[in-house]
C-alpha positions in Angstrom: -31.6 -21.8 25.8 -32.3 -19.3 22.9 -30.5 -16.4 22.3 -32.3 -12.7 21.7 -31.1 -10.3 18.7 -29.6 -8.5 21.1 -27.5 -11.1 22.9 -26.4 -12.5 19.9 -25.5 -8.5 18.7 -23.4 -8.2 21.8 -22.0 -12.1 21.4 -20.7 -10.8 18.0 -19.2 -7.4 18.9 -17.3 -9.0 21.4 -16.2 -11.5 19.3 -14.8 -9.3 16.9 -13.2 -7.2 19.0 -11.5 -10.3 20.7 -10.7 -11.9 16.9 -8.0 -8.5 16.7 -9.3 -8.5 13.6 -6.7 -5.4 12.0 -4.3 -6.9 9.3 -2.8 -6.8 5.9 -6.2 -7.9 4.2 -3.9 -10.9 2.6 -6.9 -12.4 0.6 -8.7 -9.3 -0.2 -5.3 -7.6 -2.0 -4.8 -10.9 -3.6 -8.2 -10.4 -5.5 -7.4 -6.8 -6.4 -3.8 -7.7 -7.3 -6.0 -10.9 -9.9 -8.6 -8.1 -11.1 -5.9 -5.5 -11.9 -3.6 -8.3 -13.6 -6.5 -9.8 -15.8 -8.1 -6.7 -17.5 -5.7 -3.6 -19.0 -8.6 -1.5 -19.0 -10.3 1.4 -16.4 -14.0 -0.1 -17.6 -12.6 -3.6 -17.8 -11.7 -3.2 -14.1 -14.6 -1.7 -12.9 -17.3 -4.4 -14.8 -14.8 -7.4 -13.5 -15.1 -5.5 -10.3 -19.1 -5.3 -10.5 -19.1 -8.8 -11.3 -17.0 -10.0 -8.4 -18.6 -8.1 -5.5 -19.9 -11.0 -3.8 -16.0 -12.3 -3.9 -14.8 -9.0 -2.2 -17.7 -9.3 0.1 -16.4 -13.1 1.1 -12.8 -11.7 1.3 -12.9 -9.0 3.3 -15.2 -11.6 5.9 -12.5 -13.9 5.5 -9.7 -11.7 5.9 -10.9 -10.1 9.2 -12.5 -12.5 10.9 -9.9 -15.7 10.3 -6.7 -14.7 8.5 -5.9 -11.2 10.1 -7.2 -12.7 13.4 -4.5 -15.8 13.0 -1.9 -12.3 12.1 -2.9 -10.9 14.9 -2.4 -13.6 18.0 1.0 -15.1 16.0 2.5 -12.3 14.1 2.5 -13.3 10.9 0.1 -13.4 8.0 -0.9 -16.9 6.9 -1.6 -15.2 3.6 1.0 -12.9 2.3 3.5 -14.5 4.3 4.7 -11.1 5.9 5.6 -10.2 10.0 6.0 -9.1 12.1 1.7 -8.6 11.8 1.4 -5.3 10.9 -0.2 -3.8 14.6 3.1 -4.7 15.9 4.8 -2.2 13.2 5.3 1.4 13.7 3.7 3.9 12.4 6.9 5.2 9.9 7.7 1.4 9.5 4.6 1.8 7.0 4.8 4.9 5.7 7.8 7.0 5.6 7.2 10.8 4.9 8.6 14.0 5.8 5.4 15.4 7.0 7.8 18.9 7.0 7.3 19.3 3.5 6.4 22.5 1.8 3.0 22.2 0.9 3.6 23.2 -3.1 4.9 19.9 -2.9 1.4 17.8 -1.6 -0.8 19.3 -3.9 -1.9 18.2 -7.7 -1.9 18.2 -10.2 1.6 18.9 -11.1 2.2 19.9 -14.3 5.1 18.4 -16.2 6.4 19.1 -19.6 9.8 16.7 -19.5 11.0 14.7 -17.6 15.1 13.1 -17.9 16.9 10.7 -15.7 20.9 10.0 -15.4 23.1 8.5 -13.2 25.3 9.4 -10.7 26.8 6.7 -9.2 26.1 2.8 -8.9 23.9 3.4 -6.0 21.9 7.4 -7.1 19.8 8.1 -10.0 19.2 11.7 -10.6 15.8 12.8 -12.4 15.1 16.5 -14.0 11.6 17.5 -13.8 11.0 20.1 -16.2 7.4 22.1 -15.4 5.1 23.6 -18.3 5.9 27.4 -16.5 9.9 26.7 -17.0 11.2 25.3 -13.1 13.0 22.8 -12.8 13.5 20.6 -9.6 16.0 17.5 -9.2 14.6 13.9 -7.8 16.7 12.0 -6.1 16.4 8.0 -5.8 19.5 6.8 -3.0 20.2 3.4 -2.4 21.0 2.4 0.9 20.8 -1.6 1.7 17.6 -2.4 1.2 15.4 0.7 0.8 16.1 3.5 -1.1 15.8 7.3 0.0 13.9 9.8 -2.4 14.2 13.1 -2.0 13.4 16.4 -4.2 15.6 19.7 -4.3 17.6 17.5 -1.6 14.8 18.1 0.8 13.6 13.7 2.0 10.4 12.9 0.5 10.3 9.3 1.1 11.9 6.0 2.2 10.7 2.8 0.3 11.8 -0.7 0.5 13.5 -2.4 -2.9 11.1 -5.4 -2.5 8.4 -3.1 -2.2 8.9 -1.2 -5.5 9.6 -4.4 -7.6 6.5 -5.7 -6.3 5.0 -2.4 -7.7 6.7 -3.0 -11.1 5.4 -6.8 -11.0 1.6 -5.9 -10.0 2.1 -3.4 -13.2 3.9 -5.6 -16.0 
């Protein structure tokens, strides 16, 4: 039996919808991390990205149709080993941001003239931000268990896990 192009398209669309392809994109993330780690230069990274474009396509397709589907149905991503599945996490577990921030805190560019850090206690760091216009603000980082809460002038900004910060530092090293 020969399948028409429309029938094939509908079948592929249905299969992709049943696959549950929302996920962490672990394989693509590994490729991106490798690209960023291989060269410490924006032009070199861009050149490497262009050379690896076919590989990015393959990893994205593998993530969408295989690994993210496994994550969706099992609750754990086979590449990253992280669980629960991305689709099972509440929205505020992915990014905890204070949406009531003053609009001045959400615009760029920020024109800093100086930033100094000091330890307040074993679990609190203060960073004094001095701006070109002469104003200053204090950003606090307070460790609470496995999380660090950030405040700017005593107003909550975000909460980040220590593991996320360590992986960010490791990716930059």
